[in-house]
Phi, psi and omega in degrees: 000319179297317179297318179297317180296317178296320179296314179296319178297317180294316179297319178297317180296315180296317179297320179300318179292312180297318179297315182291327185265320189249324191264328183293131181291158176295153184279048178231150175300139178054040183295342178291349180258002179275139175228157175253127177258130176218149171213160176230154183230133177242121178233122179053040177080000179257122181266132178241112184264354181276143172288136174273159177300323180295320180293324177296315178299320178297316177300313182299323184279325191248338182286125182252354183276357185239147175291327180192154178231127179231161180226153175214149178224123185264143180201175172253142180230159175268119177264115184291157176294135181273337180207179179296332182280342180267166171229156177294150178212159177266126181230154174282140182215167175224136169266125187230159172285154186300335184267007184305313184290331174294317180295318179282348182061046176230160179224152176300149178284335181221136180082216184226169172276185178286145176269154177304133179093346179289349178264003183270153177301133179094346179287155177295123183297132180236158180219145171241127183274149168286158179300317183296316179294320178301316180292314186287310188273325184249008175054033177068021182289118182290342180278009179294335179298128182095343176286168180246149173224156183245121175238127182049039176082002181252125178280129182233142175277131176279116184251346182196168175225126179286160181287162178300133178090351177291134177216000000 
């Protein structure tokens, strides 16, 4: 009985881990239809694993097998202090194509998503906050839409706030 109990406990623990990491679908509508595209390029023995902006534009323009193609690049940025009471902090951020939320079929809980062209060079920089950052840094203030924030020295208009749990 003890051996059987230990076996069932071990199988349950392993299944919980596998289910949480591998089997549970992503929290997006039709997530079973999402794929990740990656390529690498080697020139003169130097490997480049990052997608270039040009390759993303080519995929968006010419790939016909997909409903939409979006890109994101994750990094950490310096978020400047907004007032004397705040302090600058290092936060995780993503640079994304304007259509990312359309491809994922999600929308901000507050404000709007990115407009076409806001991801192009020369466009007015815009930002969408995570729910956690909105709560922590802006104290859940709904009037944050339209305000400006500075990340890595670039002033950006806050146009939206994602819903709780979006990742």
